[in-house]
ZAMARGU-4260 file (C-alpha; in steps of 0.2 Angstrom, whole numbers, plus 5000, padded with zeros to 4 digits):
<rodrens>
0) 5079/4564/5144 | 5069/4568/5159 | 5078/4575/5174 | 5069/4561/5184 | 5077/4547/5173
5) 5090/4535/5175 | 5098/4542/5159 | 5100/4559/5167 | 5107/4552/5183 | 5121/4544/5172
10) 5122/4560/5160 | 5124/4573/5174 | 5138/4566/5184 | 5148/4561/5168 | 5146/4579/5161
15) 5152/4587/5178 | 5166/4575/5180 | 5173/4579/5162 | 5169/4598/5165 | 5182/4598/5179
20) 5195/4587/5171 | 5195/4597/5155 | 5205/4614/5154 | 5194/4630/5154 | 5196/4633/5135
25) 5188/4616/5131 | 5174/4617/5143 | 5162/4627/5132 | 5164/4613/5118 | 5160/4599/5131
30) 5144/4609/5137 | 5138/4613/5120 | 5140/4595/5114 | 5131/4589/5130 | 5117/4602/5128
35) 5114/4596/5110 | 5114/4578/5115 | 5102/4582/5129 | 5090/4591/5118 | 5091/4578/5104
40) 5087/4564/5116 | 5069/4570/5115 | 5069/4571/5096 | 5084/4571/5085 | 5076/4584/5072
45) 5074/4597/5086 | 5092/4602/5084 | 5086/4610/5067 | 5074/4622/5076 | 5086/4627/5090
50) 5100/4630/5077 | 5089/4641/5066 | 5085/4652/5081 | 5103/4652/5087 | 5110/4657/5069
55) 5096/4670/5067 | 5098/4679/5084 | 5117/4678/5083 | 5118/4686/5065 | 5105/4699/5068
60) 5112/4705/5085 | 5128/4708/5078 | 5120/4717/5063 | 5110/4728/5075 | 5125/4733/5085
65) 5135/4738/5069 | 5120/4747/5061 | 5122/4765/5059 | 5104/4770/5059 | 5090/4767/5071
70) 5079/4763/5055 | 5091/4749/5051 | 5092/4742/5069 | 5072/4741/5070 | 5073/4732/5053
75) 5085/4719/5059 | 5075/4717/5076 | 5059/4715/5066 | 5067/4701/5055 | 5073/4692/5072
80) 5056/4694/5080 | 5047/4687/5063 | 5058/4672/5062 | 5060/4667/5080 | 5042/4671/5085
85) 5036/4664/5069 | 5043/4647/5073 | 5036/4648/5091 | 5018/4652/5084 | 5018/4639/5071
90) 5023/4624/5081 | 5014/4630/5097 | 4998/4639/5091 | 4994/4633/5073 | 4983/4619/5079
95) 4974/4631/5091 | 4972/4644/5078 | 4964/4632/5066 | 4953/4624/5078 | 4947/4641/5084
100) 4943/4647/5066 | 4934/4630/5063 | 4923/4634/5079 | 4919/4651/5072 | 4915/4644/5055
105) 4903/4631/5063 | 4892/4645/5071 | 4887/4649/5053 | 4890/4633/5044 | 4886/4617/5055
110) 4891/4606/5040 | 4909/4612/5040 | 4921/4597/5040 | 4935/4596/5053 | 4952/4602/5048
115) 4966/4590/5055 | 4983/4597/5057 | 4993/4589/5071 | 5009/4599/5073 | 5019/4592/5088
120) 5025/4605/5101 | 5045/4604/5102 | 5050/4603/5120 | 5057/4619/5127 | 5053/4630/5112
125) 5044/4643/5123 | 5059/4645/5135 | 5073/4646/5123 | 5064/4658/5111 | 5060/4670/5125
130) 5078/4668/5132 | 5085/4672/5114 | 5073/4687/5111 | 5079/4694/5128 | 5097/4694/5121
135) 5092/4702/5104 | 5081/4715/5112 | 5095/4719/5125 | 5107/4722/5111 | 5095/4733/5102
140) 5092/4744/5118 | 5111/4745/5120 | 5110/4736/5137 | 5122/4721/5131 | 5135/4720/5119
145) 5133/4707/5105 | 5142/4690/5108 | 5154/4688/5094 | 5160/4670/5099 | 5146/4659/5091
150) 5150/4644/5102 | 5147/4653/5118 | 5131/4661/5111 | 5125/4644/5105 | 5128/4638/5122
155) 5118/4652/5130 | 5103/4647/5119 | 5105/4628/5123 | 5113/4627/5140 | 5106/4610/5146
160) 5101/4613/5164 | 5089/4626/5160 | 5085/4623/5142 | 5068/4614/5143 | 5059/4623/5156
165) 5070/4638/5162 | 5073/4648/5172 | 5073/4661/5157 | 5090/4669/5159 | 5095/4686/5153
170) 5112/4687/5144 | 5119/4699/5158 | 5118/4684/5170 | 5122/4668/5160 | 5134/4673/5146
175) 5148/4681/5157 | 5147/4665/5168 | 5148/4653/5153 | 5164/4663/5148 | 5171/4664/5166
180) 5185/4651/5171 | 5177/4643/5186 | 5188/4635/5199 | 5182/4619/5208 | 5174/4625/5225
185) 5167/4613/5238 | 5154/4626/5242 | 5147/4626/5225 | 5147/4607/5225 | 5138/4607/5242
190) 5125/4620/5237 | 5122/4611/5220 | 5119/4595/5230 | 5106/4603/5241 | 5097/4611/5226
195) 5096/4594/5218 | 5090/4586/5234 | 5076/4599/5236 | 5071/4598/5218 | 5071/4579/5216
200) 5061/4578/5232 | 5048/4591/5226 | 5046/4582/5210 | 5048/4564/5213 | 5040/4563/5231
205) 5027/4578/5233 | 5022/4582/5215 | 5020/4564/5208 | 5011/4559/5224 | 4998/4573/5223
210) 4996/4569/5205 | 4989/4552/5209 | 4974/4559/5217 | 4973/4574/5205 | 4972/4562/5190
215) 4960/4551/5198 | 4947/4564/5200 | 4950/4573/5183 | 4948/4557/5174 | 4930/4556/5180
220) 4924/4574/5184 | 4906/4570/5181 | 4905/4557/5195 | 4916/4567/5207 | 4907/4577/5221
225) 4911/4595/5225 | 4923/4591/5239 | 4933/4579/5229 | 4935/4592/5214 | 4940/4605/5227
230) 4953/4594/5235 | 4960/4588/5218 | 4962/4606/5212 | 4970/4611/5229 | 4982/4596/5227
235) 4985/4601/5209 | 4991/4618/5215 | 5004/4609/5226 | 5008/4597/5212 | 5011/4610/5199
240) 5021/4621/5210 | 5032/4607/5217 | 5034/4600/5199 | 5040/4616/5192 | 5049/4622/5207
245) 5057/4605/5208 | 5063/4606/5190 | 5070/4624/5193 | 5079/4618/5208 | 5087/4603/5199
250) 5092/4615/5185 | 5100/4627/5198 | 5109/4612/5206 | 5115/4605/5190 | 5122/4621/5185
255) 5130/4625/5202 | 5139/4609/5201 | 5149/4618/5187 | 5151/4634/5196 | 5136/4643/5187
260) 5123/4652/5197 | 5106/4652/5188 | 5092/4664/5193 | 5080/4658/5207 | 5063/4655/5199
265) 5052/4653/5214 | 5051/4662/5231 | 5039/4652/5242 | 5023/4658/5232 | 5011/4648/5243
270) 5015/4658/5258 | 5009/4674/5249 | 4994/4685/5256 | 4989/4692/5239 | 4988/4689/5220
275) 5001/4702/5217 | 5013/4695/5229 | 5010/4677/5223 | 5014/4682/5205 | 5030/4691/5211
280) 5036/4675/5218 | 5029/4663/5205 | 5039/4659/5189 | 5049/4675/5193 | 5060/4674/5177
285) 5045/4673/5166 | 5036/4687/5175 | 5051/4698/5174 | 5052/4694/5155 | 5035/4701/5152
290) 5038/4716/5163 | 5053/4721/5154 | 5048/4717/5136 | 5029/4719/5136 | 5022/4729/5151
295) 5035/4743/5152 | 5035/4746/5133 | 5016/4746/5133 | 5017/4761/5146 | 5017/4751/5162
300) 5008/4762/5175 | 5015/4778/5169 | 4999/4784/5160 | 4985/4783/5172 | 4975/4769/5180
305) 4964/4764/5166 | 4979/4761/5154 | 4988/4752/5169 | 4974/4740/5170 | 4973/4737/5152
310) 4992/4733/5151 | 4990/4721/5166 | 4976/4712/5157 | 4986/4711/5141 | 5001/4704/5150
315) 4992/4691/5160 | 4982/4686/5145 | 4998/4684/5135 | 5006/4675/5150 | 4991/4663/5150
320) 4993/4660/5131 | 5012/4657/5133 | 5007/4642/5145 | 4997/4633/5132 | 4987/4635/5116
325) 4970/4633/5124 | 4957/4645/5129 | 4957/4638/5147 | 4975/4646/5148 | 4969/4662/5141
330) 4954/4663/5154 | 4966/4658/5168 | 4978/4673/5163 | 4964/4685/5161 | 4956/4680/5178
335) 4973/4682/5186 | 4975/4699/5178 | 4958/4705/5184 | 4962/4699/5202 | 4979/4708/5202
340) 4970/4724/5195 | 4956/4723/5208 | 4969/4722/5222 | 4979/4737/5215 | 4963/4747/5215
345) 4957/4741/5232 | 4974/4741/5241 | 4974/4758/5249 | 4955/4758/5254 | 4957/4741/5261
350) 4973/4746/5271 | 4963/4762/5278 | 4948/4751/5282 | 4959/4739/5292 | 4968/4753/5301
355) 4951/4760/5306 | 4946/4743/5312 | 4963/4741/5321 | 4967/4726/5311 | 4986/4723/5310
360) 4989/4715/5293 | 5006/4709/5298 | 4999/4700/5313 | 5003/4681/5311 | 4985/4675/5313
365) 4979/4688/5301 | 4992/4684/5288 | 4988/4665/5290 | 4969/4669/5286 | 4974/4679/5271
370) 4986/4665/5265 | 4972/4652/5267 | 4959/4664/5258 | 4972/4666/5244 | 4975/4648/5243
375) 4956/4644/5241 | 4954/4656/5227 | 4970/4650/5218 | 4965/4632/5220 | 4948/4636/5211
380) 4957/4645/5197 | 4968/4630/5195 | 4953/4621/5187 | 4957/4632/5171 | 4975/4627/5172
385) 4972/4608/5174 | 4956/4606/5163 | 4960/4600/5145 | 4946/4612/5137 | 4932/4624/5141
390) 4919/4610/5142 | 4930/4600/5156 | 4932/4616/5166 | 4914/4619/5165 | 4910/4602/5172
395) 4923/4604/5186 | 4916/4621/5191 | 4898/4614/5191 | 4903/4599/5202 | 4913/4610/5214
400) 4899/4623/5216 | 4884/4611/5216 | 4888/4593/5221 | 4889/4595/5239 | 4882/4584/5253
405) 4885/4579/5271 | 4887/4563/5282 | 4898/4548/5282 | 4893/4542/5265 | 4898/4559/5257
410) 4915/4558/5264 | 4916/4540/5259 | 4911/4546/5241 | 4925/4559/5241 | 4938/4547/5246
415) 4932/4535/5233 | 4933/4548/5220 | 4951/4553/5225 | 4956/4535/5227 | 4962/4538/5244
420) 4963/4524/5257 | 4968/4525/5275 | 4987/4521/5272 | 4987/4535/5259 | 4980/4547/5271
425) 4995/4544/5282 | 5006/4546/5267 | 4998/4562/5262 | 5000/4570/5280 | 5019/4565/5280
430) 5021/4573/5263 | 5012/4588/5268 | 5024/4590/5283 | 5039/4586/5272 | 5034/4600/5261
435) 5033/4612/5275 | 5050/4606/5281 | 5058/4608/5264 | 5054/4626/5265 | 5065/4627/5280
440) 5080/4618/5271 | 5094/4631/5270 | 5099/4629/5252 | 5112/4643/5252 | 5125/4645/5266
445) 5123/4662/5276 | 5137/4672/5284 | 5137/4666/5302 | 5148/4664/5317 | 5159/4650/5315
450) 5152/4639/5329 | 5135/4641/5323 | 5140/4638/5305 | 5148/4622/5310 | 5133/4617/5319
455) 5121/4621/5305 | 5133/4613/5292 | 5132/4597/5303 | 5113/4598/5303 | 5113/4601/5284
460) 5124/4586/5280 | 5112/4575/5292 | 5097/4582/5282 | 5106/4579/5265 | 5110/4561/5269
465) 5093/4556/5276 | 5085/4566/5262 | 5094/4555/5248 | 5088/4539/5257 | 5070/4546/5258
470) 5070/4551/5240 | 5077/4534/5235 | 5063/4525/5244 | 5049/4536/5239 | 5054/4537/5221
475) 5056/4518/5220 | 5039/4516/5228 | 5031/4528/5215 | 5040/4520/5201 | 5033/4503/5207
480) 5016/4510/5206 | 5018/4516/5189 | 5015/4534/5194 | 5032/4543/5191 | 5029/4556/5178
485) 5037/4569/5166 | 5038/4587/5172 | 5022/4596/5169 | 5031/4612/5161 | 5039/4602/5148
490) 5022/4604/5139 | 5024/4623/5139
</rodrens>
């Protein structure tokens, strides 16, 4: 059941309506049933996997809390990691492991037959596995008390707004809210509506429209020139950001309609001026997960620069692998880790150099230049994220760096490769402006003076109404063209 589907547009209002009709003691039952229905709509057998993860984490977390020795606590934690990560590794990486092994064997034996094993990736398994592990690890550390109510814990693991693609919630944020008795609040409904508006706009208008041109070029990379490949990669960065941020905002909106505040997963990353800043603002909950449960336990930055760089590379390589079972994702992660490490090493010398040259790094023009430079590098690295394999990435990089020309025919060739006509250029310009404006949409009410608050509220209502009309028209147009798509991060 995609968020951008008719089924969900019926499912969500029905759940929200029943939620506010039912007394507090029955709401968790409704949400748990709704969450399981939502998940089984993808594949009915998926319920088995999520139940194994739920029962395992629930039982061992209580055992860890009751264990009298550290040795026993570690043993229970190890069992949890083996079972939960074992399921994740098998369903997500077994094909990748076998294909890589066959590739190595072929180096020595060219007659090696293919090993065919097509294990289907269960949707959302990376997200709910990491969320469950954060709970068990926090119980092990003593940061959170084990949840004794199985129903509330099962709901924590499967809560439908953020089940399939996050945000990855720590138990300290989500479990108490699921237990809390929420009162109907118009501010929550208004805020939830705004998050939904922004999320659907990002996905159904901006991301899907950019995807039309990205898919066109990447379907025929060998015949696309350098400019077309670069533009497609730059548009893919816009696409993947708005696709994933759109999902996250719809999740925030859906939960907020029922009084639950999920964690914000993106903070305007495309306005960043450095890789370090970019990854602090991109997929925030995943980065925090790796920071808390991998980077810091490895030693973080406490044991010298060399170990800090090694830990950074390990974390980013794992982050890349988390995104997908492919060497392209691993290379993307390692590349990002190298860039972040280089920035860390050069930050002070670069600041001193700018100070001597009397360059103000906070100057709006200087910041704009830095943002553009970062965007260009990020767009190029997105080739690794978008390509299906190393060979396809190689073709894309080759074309981008060699297939350049000039003149009117070259521009025409570029537009042909992208599948752009004059009308779509106007559409693209409108969507770029709209994406910039969506940045300025106030999604949360601020404490303001009353007259100003009323003025902004009126403006917000106007934006909300016209936004809904715009989404309906644009979405219908995309559906008519057959280009409405599932969320990109569902595959992770």
